[in-house]
C-alpha positions in Angstrom: 0.0 0.0 0.0 1.3 3.5 -0.8 0.5 6.8 0.8 -2.2 9.0 -0.7 -0.9 11.9 -2.9 -2.1 14.5 -0.3 0.1 12.8 2.3 3.1 12.7 0.0 2.6 16.4 -0.9 2.5 17.3 2.8 5.8 15.4 3.3 7.5 17.3 0.5 6.1 20.6 1.6 8.2 20.5 4.7 11.4 19.7 2.8 13.1 23.0 1.9 14.9 23.2 -1.4 16.5 25.7 -3.7 14.4 27.2 -6.5 15.4 26.9 -10.2 14.0 27.8 -13.5 14.7 25.2 -16.2 14.9 26.7 -19.6 15.5 25.5 -23.2 15.1 26.8 -26.7 12.9 24.8 -29.1 14.3 23.8 -32.5 12.8 27.1 -33.9 14.6 29.1 -31.1 11.3 29.7 -29.1 12.2 30.0 -25.4 10.5 27.7 -22.9 10.9 27.5 -19.2 9.3 26.5 -15.9 10.0 26.8 -12.2 11.4 23.6 -10.8 12.4 22.5 -7.3 13.1 19.0 -8.3 16.8 19.4 -9.1 19.5 17.0 -7.9 23.2 16.4 -8.4 23.8 12.8 -9.7 27.5 12.5 -10.4 30.8 14.4 -10.5 32.3 12.2 -13.2 30.8 12.8 -15.6 29.2 16.0 -14.1 25.5 15.1 -14.2 22.3 16.5 -12.6 18.7 15.6 -12.9 15.5 17.6 -13.2 12.0 16.1 -12.9 9.4 17.6 -15.3 5.7 16.8 -15.6 5.0 14.6 -18.6 3.2 16.6 -21.3 4.9 19.9 -20.3 5.6 22.1 -23.3 9.0 22.8 -21.7 9.8 19.1 -21.6 8.8 18.7 -25.2 11.1 21.4 -26.3 13.9 20.0 -24.1 13.6 16.6 -25.7 13.5 18.1 -29.2 16.5 20.3 -28.6 18.5 17.9 -26.5 19.7 20.6 -24.1 18.5 22.7 -21.2 19.8 25.2 -18.6 19.2 25.1 -14.9 19.0 28.7 -13.6 19.4 28.7 -9.8 17.5 31.7 -8.6 18.8 34.3 -6.1 16.8 35.5 -3.1 15.5 38.6 -5.0 13.9 36.5 -7.8 10.7 35.3 -6.1 8.6 37.2 -8.7 10.4 35.3 -11.5 9.9 32.0 -9.7 6.2 32.8 -9.5 6.1 34.0 -13.1 7.6 30.8 -14.4 5.3 28.7 -12.2 2.2 30.5 -13.6 2.3 29.2 -17.2 2.1 32.8 -18.5 2.8 32.4 -22.3 4.6 35.8 -22.3 7.0 35.2 -19.4 10.1 35.6 -21.5 8.9 39.0 -22.7 8.8 40.1 -19.0 12.3 39.3 -18.0 15.9 39.8 -19.3 17.4 36.7 -20.7 20.3 35.7 -23.0 20.6 32.7 -25.3 23.2 30.2 -24.2 24.3 26.7 -25.3 22.0 24.9 -22.9 19.1 27.3 -22.9 18.2 30.8 -21.9 20.1 32.3 -19.0 18.1 34.5 -16.6 21.0 36.9 -16.2 19.4 39.2 -13.6 17.6 36.5 -11.6 20.0 33.5 -11.4 23.1 33.4 -9.1 24.3 30.3 -11.0 23.4 28.5 -14.2 24.3 25.0 -15.5 24.1 24.3 -19.3 23.3 20.7 -19.8 23.0 18.1 -22.6 20.4 15.4 -22.1 22.1 12.1 -21.5 19.0 10.0 -20.7 15.5 10.2 -19.4 13.2 7.9 -17.4 9.4 8.0 -17.0 8.3 7.8 -13.4 4.6 8.2 -12.8 3.4 11.6 -13.9 6.9 13.0 -14.5 10.0 12.4 -16.6 13.4 12.4 -14.9 15.8 14.1 -17.3 19.5 13.6 -16.7 21.7 16.3 -18.0 25.5 16.2 -18.5 26.7 19.6 -17.3 28.7 21.2 -20.1 29.3 24.6 -18.5 28.6 26.5 -15.3 28.2 30.2 -14.8 28.4 31.9 -11.4 27.3 35.4 -10.5 28.7 35.9 -7.0 27.3 38.0 -4.3 23.7 36.7 -4.2 22.1 34.3 -1.8 19.9 31.5 -3.1 16.1 31.5 -3.1 14.6 28.7 -1.0 11.2 27.1 -1.0 9.6 25.1 1.8 6.6 25.0 4.1 4.8 26.5 1.1 6.7 29.7 1.2 9.8 31.4 -0.2 12.7 32.5 1.9 16.3 33.7 1.4 19.3 31.8 2.6 20.0 33.2 6.1 23.0 35.4 6.8 25.9 33.7 8.6 
């Protein structure tokens, strides 16, 4: 017997995590992206991370067609961007500053670090697809604290 989905959601709600926006360019260079808290390191050799994306997501479709994606780790001042990319607003890329990069769009004013990735494999798990990305490049923008999400609210990394 497995736990009901509401029970599982309540468990994950109390597990704080960083906030990322996963982005890609479709084969026609249309930008796609979504807020994602399901990001995890997998391996240092080769450098690999994973993201979990809802099956049927337009962002997932574009990622799979293009074969690349970027993971934009948001800084503490980027809560509005996290909410924008969670909203499904079709004009979200018109409302922020971004630059094309090898993995996908970089949210240059809102991310404190970005990983450009090439898809190395994928695995369907229930309602989501686990996408493994070999990290090709990393960009850091020092001086910003990460944006966190847990207990159904956003927070900044505390000062030391």
